[in-house]
ZADO-1210 file (C-alpha; in nm, 4 decimals, padded with zeros to 6 digits):
<atoms>
<atom x="10.8458" y="10.4031" z="05.5535" code="MET" pos="1"/>
<atom x="10.5365" y="10.5665" z="05.4020" code="ASN" pos="2"/>
<atom x="10.2926" y="10.6216" z="05.6910" code="GLU" pos="3"/>
<atom x="10.0302" y="10.8073" z="05.4867" code="LEU" pos="4"/>
<atom x="09.7939" y="10.5069" z="05.4424" code="PRO" pos="5"/>
<atom x="09.8008" y="10.4384" z="05.8199" code="ILE" pos="6"/>
<atom x="09.7526" y="10.8100" z="05.8974" code="VAL" pos="7"/>
<atom x="09.4517" y="10.8262" z="05.6634" code="LYS" pos="8"/>
<atom x="09.3030" y="10.5157" z="05.8218" code="GLU" pos="9"/>
<atom x="09.3343" y="10.6626" z="06.1715" code="TYR" pos="10"/>
<atom x="09.2065" y="10.9994" z="06.0498" code="GLU" pos="11"/>
<atom x="08.8906" y="10.8531" z="05.8978" code="ASN" pos="12"/>
<atom x="08.7982" y="10.6540" z="06.2076" code="ARG" pos="13"/>
<atom x="08.8818" y="10.9311" z="06.4565" code="ILE" pos="14"/>
<atom x="08.6801" y="11.1871" z="06.2605" code="VAL" pos="15"/>
<atom x="08.3869" y="10.9421" z="06.2478" code="GLU" pos="16"/>
<atom x="08.4028" y="10.9043" z="06.6259" code="ILE" pos="17"/>
<atom x="08.4331" y="11.2801" z="06.6875" code="LEU" pos="18"/>
<atom x="08.1270" y="11.3490" z="06.4714" code="THR" pos="19"/>
<atom x="07.9023" y="11.0625" z="06.5899" code="CYS" pos="20"/>
<atom x="07.5883" y="11.1254" z="06.7950" code="ASP" pos="21"/>
<atom x="07.7014" y="10.9441" z="07.1106" code="ASP" pos="22"/>
<atom x="08.0759" y="10.9233" z="07.1687" code="ILE" pos="23"/>
<atom x="08.0284" y="10.7062" z="07.4783" code="THR" pos="24"/>
<atom x="07.9331" y="10.4135" z="07.2541" code="GLU" pos="25"/>
<atom x="08.2868" y="10.4247" z="07.1070" code="CYS" pos="26"/>
<atom x="08.4608" y="10.4207" z="07.4462" code="PHE" pos="27"/>
<atom x="08.6495" y="10.0901" z="07.4066" code="ASP" pos="28"/>
<atom x="08.7591" y="10.1664" z="07.0515" code="GLU" pos="29"/>
<atom x="08.8835" y="10.5112" z="07.1577" code="MET" pos="30"/>
<atom x="09.1023" y="10.3507" z="07.4245" code="LEU" pos="31"/>
<atom x="09.2462" y="10.1064" z="07.1699" code="GLN" pos="32"/>
<atom x="09.3197" y="10.3811" z="06.9157" code="ILE" pos="33"/>
<atom x="09.4878" y="10.5984" z="07.1793" code="GLY" pos="34"/>
<atom x="09.6979" y="10.3078" z="07.3070" code="ALA" pos="35"/>
<atom x="09.8154" y="10.2134" z="06.9562" code="ARG" pos="36"/>
<atom x="09.9048" y="10.5690" z="06.8552" code="ILE" pos="37"/>
<atom x="10.1006" y="10.6443" z="07.1714" code="ILE" pos="38"/>
<atom x="10.2726" y="10.3043" z="07.1872" code="SER" pos="39"/>
<atom x="10.4517" y="10.3674" z="06.8577" code="GLY" pos="40"/>
<atom x="10.2111" y="10.2917" z="06.5740" code="ALA" pos="41"/>
<atom x="10.3043" y="10.6330" z="06.4307" code="LEU" pos="42"/>
<atom x="10.6312" y="10.8256" z="06.4267" code="SER" pos="43"/>
<atom x="10.6534" y="11.1854" z="06.5508" code="THR" pos="44"/>
<atom x="10.6037" y="11.3099" z="06.1943" code="GLU" pos="45"/>
<atom x="10.3098" y="11.0736" z="06.1498" code="GLY" pos="46"/>
<atom x="10.1436" y="11.2071" z="06.4656" code="LYS" pos="47"/>
<atom x="10.1862" y="11.5663" z="06.3479" code="LYS" pos="48"/>
<atom x="10.0386" y="11.4789" z="06.0078" code="GLU" pos="49"/>
<atom x="09.7442" y="11.3053" z="06.1757" code="LEU" pos="50"/>
<atom x="09.6861" y="11.6071" z="06.4020" code="ALA" pos="51"/>
<atom x="09.6874" y="11.8481" z="06.1036" code="ASP" pos="52"/>
<atom x="09.4379" y="11.6325" z="05.9140" code="ARG" pos="53"/>
<atom x="09.2027" y="11.5992" z="06.2125" code="ILE" pos="54"/>
<atom x="09.2222" y="11.9734" z="06.2790" code="LYS" pos="55"/>
<atom x="09.1089" y="12.0455" z="05.9212" code="ARG" pos="56"/>
<atom x="08.8251" y="11.7914" z="05.9371" code="SER" pos="57"/>
<atom x="08.6570" y="11.8693" z="06.2700" code="VAL" pos="58"/>
<atom x="08.4647" y="12.1799" z="06.3735" code="TYR" pos="59"/>
<atom x="08.2941" y="12.2509" z="06.7057" code="PHE" pos="60"/>
<atom x="08.0096" y="12.4963" z="06.7576" code="LEU" pos="61"/>
<atom x="08.0617" y="12.7709" z="07.0188" code="PRO" pos="62"/>
<atom x="07.7491" y="12.6710" z="07.2137" code="ARG" pos="63"/>
<atom x="07.7538" y="12.3030" z="07.2944" code="GLU" pos="64"/>
<atom x="07.5331" y="12.0462" z="07.4649" code="GLU" pos="65"/>
<atom x="07.6750" y="11.7570" z="07.6689" code="THR" pos="66"/>
<atom x="07.7420" y="11.5222" z="07.3710" code="PRO" pos="67"/>
<atom x="07.9251" y="11.8056" z="07.1928" code="ASP" pos="68"/>
<atom x="08.1304" y="11.8852" z="07.5041" code="MET" pos="69"/>
<atom x="08.2392" y="11.5231" z="07.5392" code="LEU" pos="70"/>
<atom x="08.3505" y="11.5170" z="07.1758" code="ARG" pos="71"/>
<atom x="08.5301" y="11.8505" z="07.2101" code="HIS" pos="72"/>
<atom x="08.7245" y="11.7572" z="07.5245" code="VAL" pos="73"/>
<atom x="08.8243" y="11.4228" z="07.3671" code="ALA" pos="74"/>
<atom x="08.9500" y="11.6131" z="07.0619" code="TYR" pos="75"/>
<atom x="09.1598" y="11.8561" z="07.2690" code="LEU" pos="76"/>
<atom x="09.3058" y="11.5748" z="07.4809" code="HIS" pos="77"/>
<atom x="09.4013" y="11.3833" z="07.1655" code="LEU" pos="78"/>
<atom x="09.5642" y="11.6915" z="07.0107" code="MET" pos="79"/>
<atom x="09.7822" y="11.7396" z="07.3203" code="VAL" pos="80"/>
<atom x="09.8956" y="11.3767" z="07.2964" code="ARG" pos="81"/>
<atom x="09.9682" y="11.4051" z="06.9237" code="LEU" pos="82"/>
<atom x="10.1351" y="11.7478" z="06.9065" code="THR" pos="83"/>
<atom x="10.2890" y="11.8205" z="07.2519" code="ASP" pos="84"/>
<atom x="10.1499" y="12.1721" z="07.1967" code="SER" pos="85"/>
<atom x="10.1485" y="12.4258" z="07.4813" code="LYS" pos="86"/>
<atom x="09.8537" y="12.6006" z="07.3170" code="ASP" pos="87"/>
<atom x="09.6447" y="12.2831" z="07.2991" code="PHE" pos="88"/>
<atom x="09.7313" y="12.1953" z="07.6602" code="TYR" pos="89"/>
<atom x="09.6189" y="12.5407" z="07.7772" code="THR" pos="90"/>
<atom x="09.3055" y="12.5168" z="07.5627" code="GLU" pos="91"/>
<atom x="09.2312" y="12.1728" z="07.7086" code="PHE" pos="92"/>
<atom x="09.2510" y="12.3065" z="08.0666" code="LEU" pos="93"/>
<atom x="09.0478" y="12.6149" z="07.9714" code="THR" pos="94"/>
<atom x="08.7768" y="12.3898" z="07.8325" code="TYR" pos="95"/>
<atom x="08.7821" y="12.1590" z="08.1373" code="VAL" pos="96"/>
<atom x="08.7443" y="12.4676" z="08.3586" code="ASP" pos="97"/>
<atom x="08.4422" y="12.5952" z="08.1654" code="GLY" pos="98"/>
<atom x="08.2595" y="12.2683" z="08.0934" code="MET" pos="99"/>
<atom x="07.9094" y="12.2158" z="08.2345" code="ARG" pos="100"/>
<atom x="07.9930" y="11.8798" z="08.3876" code="ILE" pos="101"/>
<atom x="07.9743" y="11.7045" z="08.7228" code="ASP" pos="102"/>
<atom x="08.2730" y="11.7989" z="08.9409" code="GLU" pos="103"/>
<atom x="08.3766" y="11.4342" z="08.9767" code="ARG" pos="104"/>
<atom x="08.4260" y="11.4084" z="08.6003" code="TYR" pos="105"/>
<atom x="08.6073" y="11.7416" z="08.5987" code="ARG" pos="106"/>
<atom x="08.8505" y="11.6090" z="08.8593" code="PHE" pos="107"/>
<atom x="08.9092" y="11.2981" z="08.6461" code="PHE" pos="108"/>
<atom x="08.9975" y="11.5198" z="08.3464" code="LEU" pos="109"/>
<atom x="09.2236" y="11.7347" z="08.5651" code="LEU" pos="110"/>
<atom x="09.4223" y="11.4295" z="08.6763" code="MET" pos="111"/>
<atom x="09.4578" y="11.3214" z="08.3133" code="GLN" pos="112"/>
<atom x="09.5979" y="11.6689" z="08.2426" code="ALA" pos="113"/>
<atom x="09.8409" y="11.6248" z="08.5324" code="ARG" pos="114"/>
<atom x="09.9654" y="11.2997" z="08.3824" code="TYR" pos="115"/>
<atom x="10.0251" y="11.4738" z="08.0464" code="LEU" pos="116"/>
<atom x="10.2263" y="11.7469" z="08.2207" code="SER" pos="117"/>
<atom x="10.4328" y="11.4831" z="08.4076" code="TYR" pos="118"/>
<atom x="10.5185" y="11.3128" z="08.0820" code="GLN" pos="119"/>
<atom x="10.5753" y="11.6397" z="07.8927" code="LYS" pos="120"/>
<atom x="10.6720" y="11.9153" z="08.1408" code="PRO" pos="121"/>
<atom x="10.7670" y="12.1437" z="07.8507" code="TYR" pos="122"/>
<atom x="10.3974" y="12.1969" z="07.7658" code="ILE" pos="123"/>
<atom x="10.3346" y="12.3804" z="08.0961" code="ILE" pos="124"/>
<atom x="10.2982" y="12.7594" z="08.0778" code="THR" pos="125"/>
<atom x="10.2142" y="13.0179" z="08.3435" code="LEU" pos="126"/>
<atom x="09.8559" y="13.0303" z="08.2171" code="GLU" pos="127"/>
<atom x="09.8084" y="12.6518" z="08.2106" code="SER" pos="128"/>
<atom x="09.9628" y="12.6233" z="08.5584" code="ASP" pos="129"/>
<atom x="09.7218" y="12.8915" z="08.6848" code="ARG" pos="130"/>
<atom x="09.4270" y="12.7079" z="08.5311" code="LEU" pos="131"/>
<atom x="09.5382" y="12.3745" z="08.6764" code="PHE" pos="132"/>
<atom x="09.5540" y="12.5100" z="09.0320" code="HIS" pos="133"/>
<atom x="09.2261" y="12.6966" z="08.9864" code="LYS" pos="134"/>
<atom x="09.0478" y="12.3732" z="08.8879" code="ILE" pos="135"/>
<atom x="09.2201" y="12.1742" z="09.1637" code="PHE" pos="136"/>
<atom x="09.1074" y="12.4285" z="09.4241" code="LYS" pos="137"/>
<atom x="08.7528" y="12.4001" z="09.2870" code="ARG" pos="138"/>
<atom x="08.7636" y="12.0186" z="09.3072" code="SER" pos="139"/>
<atom x="08.8988" y="12.0315" z="09.6616" code="LYS" pos="140"/>
<atom x="08.6120" y="12.2581" z="09.7665" code="GLN" pos="141"/>
<atom x="08.3607" y="12.0257" z="09.5996" code="TYR" pos="142"/>
<atom x="08.4801" y="11.7250" z="09.8001" code="TYR" pos="143"/>
<atom x="08.5028" y="11.9334" z="10.1173" code="ALA" pos="144"/>
<atom x="08.1380" y="12.0348" z="10.0705" code="ASP" pos="145"/>
<atom x="08.0391" y="11.6722" z="10.0049" code="ARG" pos="146"/>
<atom x="08.2111" y="11.5591" z="10.3247" code="LEU" pos="147"/>
<atom x="08.0584" y="11.8346" z="10.5325" code="GLY" pos="148"/>
<atom x="08.1953" y="11.9417" z="10.8692" code="ASP" pos="149"/>
<atom x="08.5034" y="11.7356" z="10.9532" code="THR" pos="150"/>
<atom x="08.5524" y="11.9041" z="11.2890" code="GLY" pos="151"/>
<atom x="08.8004" y="12.1630" z="11.4140" code="PRO" pos="152"/>
<atom x="09.1755" y="12.1669" z="11.3594" code="PHE" pos="153"/>
<atom x="09.3476" y="11.9608" z="11.6282" code="MET" pos="154"/>
<atom x="09.5776" y="12.1692" z="11.8436" code="LYS" pos="155"/>
<atom x="09.9270" y="12.0504" z="11.9254" code="LEU" pos="156"/>
<atom x="09.8330" y="11.9713" z="12.2865" code="THR" pos="157"/>
<atom x="09.5641" y="11.7252" z="12.1728" code="SER" pos="158"/>
<atom x="09.7869" y="11.5383" z="11.9257" code="ARG" pos="159"/>
<atom x="10.0045" y="11.2394" z="12.0168" code="LYS" pos="160"/>
<atom x="10.3762" y="11.3134" z="12.0004" code="CYS" pos="161"/>
<atom x="10.4596" y="10.9479" z="11.9255" code="ASP" pos="162"/>
<atom x="10.2197" y="10.9025" z="11.6316" code="GLN" pos="163"/>
<atom x="10.2494" y="11.0029" z="11.2641" code="THR" pos="164"/>
<atom x="10.0681" y="10.9163" z="10.9405" code="ILE" pos="165"/>
<atom x="10.2034" y="10.8899" z="10.5852" code="ILE" pos="166"/>
<atom x="09.9527" y="10.9498" z="10.3044" code="LEU" pos="167"/>
<atom x="10.0664" y="10.8193" z="09.9670" code="THR" pos="168"/>
<atom x="09.8734" y="10.8294" z="09.6401" code="GLN" pos="169"/>
<atom x="10.0234" y="10.5033" z="09.5171" code="GLN" pos="170"/>
<atom x="10.1935" y="10.2123" z="09.6933" code="TYR" pos="171"/>
<atom x="10.3548" y="09.9436" z="09.4784" code="LEU" pos="172"/>
<atom x="10.6954" y="09.7738" z="09.5141" code="THR" pos="173"/>
<atom x="11.0142" y="09.9322" z="09.6450" code="ASP" pos="174"/>
<atom x="11.1424" y="09.9761" z="09.2881" code="THR" pos="175"/>
<atom x="10.8655" y="10.2346" z="09.2337" code="HIS" pos="176"/>
<atom x="11.0045" y="10.5778" z="09.3262" code="ARG" pos="177"/>
<atom x="10.7120" y="10.7099" z="09.5315" code="GLU" pos="178"/>
<atom x="10.6807" y="10.3785" z="09.7171" code="THR" pos="179"/>
<atom x="11.0566" y="10.3753" z="09.7800" code="HIS" pos="180"/>
<atom x="11.0472" y="10.7290" z="09.9249" code="ILE" pos="181"/>
<atom x="10.7437" y="10.6366" z="10.1378" code="THR" pos="182"/>
<atom x="10.9341" y="10.3370" z="10.2771" code="ASN" pos="183"/>
<atom x="11.2446" y="10.5443" z="10.3506" code="LEU" pos="184"/>
<atom x="11.0399" y="10.8044" z="10.5386" code="ILE" pos="185"/>
<atom x="10.8561" y="10.5330" z="10.7354" code="ALA" pos="186"/>
<atom x="11.1873" y="10.3708" z="10.8271" code="GLN" pos="187"/>
<atom x="11.3415" y="10.6966" z="10.9529" code="GLU" pos="188"/>
<atom x="11.0280" y="10.7882" z="11.1502" code="ILE" pos="189"/>
<atom x="11.0269" y="10.4529" z="11.3305" code="MET" pos="190"/>
<atom x="11.4007" y="10.4018" z="11.3764" code="VAL" pos="191"/>
<atom x="11.5487" y="10.7509" z="11.4079" code="SER" pos="192"/>
<atom x="11.2486" y="10.9466" z="11.5461" code="MET" pos="193"/>
<atom x="11.1226" y="10.6588" z="11.7664" code="CYS" pos="194"/>
<atom x="10.7665" y="10.7340" z="11.6554" code="GLN" pos="195"/>
<atom x="10.4885" y="10.5107" z="11.5292" code="ASN" pos="196"/>
<atom x="10.3605" y="10.5609" z="11.1773" code="THR" pos="197"/>
<atom x="10.0681" y="10.4431" z="10.9677" code="PHE" pos="198"/>
<atom x="10.0832" y="10.4256" z="10.5854" code="ILE" pos="199"/>
<atom x="09.7556" y="10.5017" z="10.4058" code="ILE" pos="200"/>
<atom x="09.7448" y="10.4445" z="10.0309" code="ASN" pos="201"/>
<atom x="09.4709" y="10.6840" z="09.9144" code="THR" pos="202"/>
<atom x="09.4717" y="10.5456" z="09.5569" code="ASN" pos="203"/>
<atom x="09.3682" y="10.8853" z="09.4139" code="ASP" pos="204"/>
<atom x="09.6686" y="10.9557" z="09.1903" code="LEU" pos="205"/>
<atom x="09.4849" y="10.8822" z="08.8634" code="LEU" pos="206"/>
<atom x="09.1172" y="10.7989" z="08.9315" code="PRO" pos="207"/>
<atom x="08.9728" y="10.5021" z="08.7452" code="VAL" pos="208"/>
<atom x="08.6159" y="10.5950" z="08.8388" code="SER" pos="209"/>
<atom x="08.3966" y="10.8705" z="08.6896" code="ASN" pos="210"/>
<atom x="08.5784" y="10.8343" z="08.3575" code="VAL" pos="211"/>
<atom x="08.5140" y="11.0436" z="08.0472" code="VAL" pos="212"/>
<atom x="08.5682" y="10.8878" z="07.6978" code="PRO" pos="213"/>
<atom x="08.9128" y="10.9869" z="07.5723" code="LEU" pos="214"/>
<atom x="09.1607" y="10.8551" z="07.3171" code="PHE" pos="215"/>
<atom x="09.3737" y="10.6895" z="07.5826" code="GLY" pos="216"/>
<atom x="09.3229" y="10.7001" z="07.9593" code="ILE" pos="217"/>
<atom x="09.5865" y="10.6656" z="08.2277" code="GLU" pos="218"/>
<atom x="09.4831" y="10.4978" z="08.5511" code="GLY" pos="219"/>
<atom x="09.6676" y="10.4280" z="08.8736" code="HIS" pos="220"/>
<atom x="09.8149" y="10.0896" z="08.9544" code="ASN" pos="221"/>
<atom x="09.7688" y="09.9170" z="09.2877" code="SER" pos="222"/>
<atom x="09.8782" y="09.5892" z="09.4426" code="MET" pos="223"/>
<atom x="09.5604" y="09.3843" z="09.4762" code="GLN" pos="224"/>
<atom x="09.7116" y="09.1527" z="09.7370" code="TYR" pos="225"/>
<atom x="09.7474" y="09.4561" z="09.9673" code="LEU" pos="226"/>
<atom x="09.3770" y="09.5443" z="09.9442" code="ALA" pos="227"/>
<atom x="09.2989" y="09.3617" z="10.2695" code="ASN" pos="228"/>
<atom x="09.6425" y="09.3906" z="10.4303" code="ALA" pos="229"/>
<atom x="09.6758" y="09.5393" z="10.7781" code="ASN" pos="230"/>
<atom x="10.0542" y="09.5699" z="10.7638" code="ASN" pos="231"/>
<atom x="10.3393" y="09.6033" z="10.5171" code="VAL" pos="232"/>
<atom x="10.7010" y="09.5157" z="10.5867" code="PHE" pos="233"/>
<atom x="10.9572" y="09.7909" z="10.5354" code="VAL" pos="234"/>
<atom x="11.3158" y="09.6678" z="10.5700" code="ARG" pos="235"/>
<atom x="11.2178" y="09.4233" z="10.8398" code="GLY" pos="236"/>
<atom x="10.9792" y="09.6628" z="11.0169" code="LEU" pos="237"/>
<atom x="10.6061" y="09.5910" z="11.0333" code="SER" pos="238"/>
<atom x="10.4131" y="09.9099" z="10.9496" code="VAL" pos="239"/>
<atom x="10.0322" y="09.9432" z="10.9860" code="PRO" pos="240"/>
<atom x="09.8783" y="09.9883" z="10.6406" code="TYR" pos="241"/>
<atom x="09.5443" y="10.0694" z="10.4806" code="PHE" pos="242"/>
<atom x="09.4623" y="10.0770" z="10.1082" code="GLN" pos="243"/>
<atom x="09.1591" y="10.2528" z="09.9606" code="CYS" pos="244"/>
<atom x="08.9700" y="10.0870" z="09.6773" code="ASP" pos="245"/>
<atom x="08.9307" y="10.1929" z="09.3132" code="ASP" pos="246"/>
<atom x="08.6353" y="10.4202" z="09.3874" code="ARG" pos="247"/>
<atom x="08.8652" y="10.6961" z="09.5105" code="MET" pos="248"/>
<atom x="08.8135" y="10.9809" z="09.5378" code="PRO" pos="249"/>
<atom x="08.5048" y="10.8587" z="09.7237" code="SER" pos="250"/>
<atom x="08.3252" y="11.0374" z="10.0069" code="GLU" pos="251"/>
<atom x="08.2852" y="10.7102" z="10.2018" code="ASP" pos="252"/>
<atom x="08.6554" y="10.6237" z="10.1826" code="GLU" pos="253"/>
<atom x="08.7555" y="10.9812" z="10.2670" code="MET" pos="254"/>
<atom x="08.5292" y="10.9759" z="10.5725" code="HIS" pos="255"/>
<atom x="08.7086" y="10.6606" z="10.6910" code="ILE" pos="256"/>
<atom x="09.0512" y="10.8218" z="10.6427" code="ILE" pos="257"/>
<atom x="08.9600" y="11.1486" z="10.8167" code="LEU" pos="258"/>
<atom x="08.7927" y="10.9601" z="11.1025" code="SER" pos="259"/>
<atom x="09.1055" y="10.7466" z="11.1396" code="THR" pos="260"/>
<atom x="09.3188" y="11.0612" z="11.1557" code="ILE" pos="261"/>
<atom x="09.0992" y="11.2024" z="11.4319" code="ARG" pos="262"/>
<atom x="09.1148" y="10.8742" z="11.6210" code="GLU" pos="263"/>
<atom x="09.4945" y="10.8365" z="11.5943" code="LEU" pos="264"/>
<atom x="09.5614" y="11.2090" z="11.6613" code="ARG" pos="265"/>
<atom x="09.9009" y="11.2125" z="11.4830" code="PRO" pos="266"/>
<atom x="10.1547" y="11.4836" z="11.5554" code="GLU" pos="267"/>
<atom x="10.1778" y="11.5465" z="11.1808" code="TYR" pos="268"/>
<atom x="10.1071" y="11.3879" z="10.8424" code="ILE" pos="269"/>
<atom x="10.3515" y="11.3486" z="10.5555" code="ILE" pos="270"/>
<atom x="10.1950" y="11.3498" z="10.2082" code="SER" pos="271"/>
<atom x="10.3916" y="11.1663" z="09.9379" code="CYS" pos="272"/>
<atom x="10.2696" y="11.2982" z="09.6024" code="GLY" pos="273"/>
<atom x="10.1542" y="11.6434" z="09.4989" code="ASP" pos="274"/>
<atom x="09.7996" y="11.7667" z="09.4346" code="HIS" pos="275"/>
<atom x="09.6569" y="11.4949" z="09.6573" code="ALA" pos="276"/>
<atom x="09.2897" y="11.5656" z="09.7224" code="ILE" pos="277"/>
<atom x="09.2766" y="11.3529" z="10.0406" code="THR" pos="278"/>
<atom x="09.5887" y="11.5117" z="10.1903" code="ALA" pos="279"/>
<atom x="09.4484" y="11.8587" z="10.1158" code="SER" pos="280"/>
<atom x="09.1366" y="11.7753" z="10.3161" code="LEU" pos="281"/>
<atom x="09.3397" y="11.6154" z="10.5965" code="ALA" pos="282"/>
<atom x="09.5276" y="11.9448" z="10.6337" code="ALA" pos="283"/>
<atom x="09.2100" y="12.0851" z="10.7897" code="ARG" pos="284"/>
<atom x="09.2640" y="11.8506" z="11.0855" code="ILE" pos="285"/>
<atom x="09.6413" y="11.8283" z="11.1463" code="VAL" pos="286"/>
<atom x="09.9531" y="11.9756" z="10.9784" code="PRO" pos="287"/>
<atom x="10.0409" y="11.8061" z="10.6482" code="VAL" pos="288"/>
<atom x="10.4037" y="11.8206" z="10.5332" code="ILE" pos="289"/>
<atom x="10.4688" y="11.7735" z="10.1596" code="PRO" pos="290"/>
<atom x="10.6843" y="11.4670" z="10.1064" code="GLY" pos="291"/>
<atom x="10.9310" y="11.6517" z="09.8832" code="TYR" pos="292"/>
<atom x="11.0211" y="11.8776" z="10.1782" code="GLN" pos="293"/>
<atom x="11.1166" y="11.5738" z="10.3857" code="ILE" pos="294"/>
<atom x="11.2696" y="11.3692" z="10.1013" code="ALA" pos="295"/>
<atom x="11.3959" y="11.6032" z="09.8270" code="PRO" pos="296"/>
<atom x="11.6506" y="11.3344" z="09.7359" code="VAL" pos="297"/>
<atom x="11.6781" y="10.9590" z="09.7816" code="ASP" pos="298"/>
<atom x="11.9083" y="10.9825" z="10.0854" code="ASP" pos="299"/>
<atom x="11.8202" y="10.8510" z="10.4350" code="PRO" pos="300"/>
<atom x="12.0567" y="11.1036" z="10.5966" code="GLN" pos="301"/>
<atom x="11.8784" y="11.3995" z="10.4339" code="VAL" pos="302"/>
<atom x="11.5391" y="11.2557" z="10.5303" code="ILE" pos="303"/>
<atom x="11.6576" y="11.2075" z="10.8899" code="ARG" pos="304"/>
<atom x="11.7862" y="11.5657" z="10.9156" code="GLU" pos="305"/>
<atom x="11.4653" y="11.7127" z="10.7721" code="ASN" pos="306"/>
<atom x="11.2511" y="11.5093" z="11.0104" code="LEU" pos="307"/>
<atom x="11.4692" y="11.6221" z="11.3023" code="LEU" pos="308"/>
<atom x="11.4374" y="11.9878" z="11.1973" code="ASN" pos="309"/>
<atom x="11.0610" y="11.9634" z="11.1770" code="TYR" pos="310"/>
<atom x="11.0332" y="11.7834" z="11.5110" code="ARG" pos="311"/>
<atom x="11.2590" y="12.0449" z="11.6674" code="ARG" pos="312"/>
<atom x="11.0168" y="12.3154" z="11.5566" code="MET" pos="313"/>
<atom x="10.7254" y="12.1215" z="11.7053" code="ILE" pos="314"/>
<atom x="10.9052" y="12.0693" z="12.0371" code="GLU" pos="315"/>
<atom x="10.9925" y="12.4399" z="12.0574" code="GLU" pos="316"/>
<atom x="10.6293" y="12.5275" z="11.9972" code="LYS" pos="317"/>
<atom x="10.5193" y="12.2783" z="12.2651" code="ARG" pos="318"/>
<atom x="10.7762" y="12.4191" z="12.5106" code="PHE" pos="319"/>
<atom x="10.6616" y="12.7773" z="12.4653" code="TRP" pos="320"/>
<atom x="10.2953" y="12.6785" z="12.4963" code="GLN" pos="321"/>
<atom x="10.3668" y="12.5044" z="12.8285" code="ILE" pos="322"/>
<atom x="10.5771" y="12.7983" z="12.9508" code="ARG" pos="323"/>
<atom x="10.3045" y="13.0450" z="12.8554" code="PHE" pos="324"/>
<atom x="10.0436" y="12.8460" z="13.0514" code="LYS" pos="325"/>
<atom x="10.2729" y="12.8283" z="13.3578" code="VAL" pos="326"/>
<atom x="10.3254" y="13.2064" z="13.3385" code="SER" pos="327"/>
<atom x="09.9497" y="13.2604" z="13.3169" code="GLU" pos="328"/>
<atom x="09.8909" y="13.0497" z="13.6262" code="ASN" pos="329"/>
<atom x="10.1551" y="13.2463" z="13.8208" code="LYS" pos="330"/>
<atom x="09.9882" y="13.5766" z="13.7302" code="ILE" pos="331"/>
<atom x="09.6517" y="13.4453" z="13.8499" code="LYS" pos="332"/>
</atoms>
């Protein structure tokens, strides 16, 4: 099939958008173009041809104002989607790192980059990985500054040994992998560890707020019927549940989560999902265990053993703290 007429049609419209005065006015059309291209409107060869034509037709000045920056970042994001190029992915992250833009919008772009790397792990290089973590650390500090003082780290003696919290970035049905792992961990905590747990869906996997116009945007999914739910049922067990709204990451919602953590005083938190901004901030209050350390595979036995190992370490620490205090009292 001759794709050249379709490629030319896309090229003309995309170049018009990338050279217009205000790219935000084309937001809806950009989403439609990105969705059509990625959903199969063009073959792999067609995408490469389109990328080559756009590259020859668009030029960006070294010193850019905000409208130019928005056009430039949209161009780089599109080129990554069309070419699967390591160089374009690194250039995209380099540009996101250096843009003069509000940190909330920078975090949105970073999460879009994370989605691209999930879909195409072969585009990751040492340099792009370094840039990603540099930007994430910057975003984490921004939200930490916005939240202000969240109080001191809670010592083991002030935390409840029968309480835990699971933070997940997305909670859907049990057929969804992250939700399935979250449910398995909750089940083992309640049944095998004889502890209480509380699932908090932070909804910050792919923010749908503070968006920047791009040719295709990925947003997180959430179960609307769980928005006001107080419990979810996991294999016959009723588990306390809270779901943040679509504004995440939001300072108000984060304050609620961190206040809840202080009120519940959990022995530890398990974070299902990597590069979770809320879990990173919660780690300033109580220990946060990455979910992949507890559930590296979909196996209840492995999850049970890892939970037991971690609890054993906690109990040993508690034992030696008590023994040290007793020894101190004897000396006095």
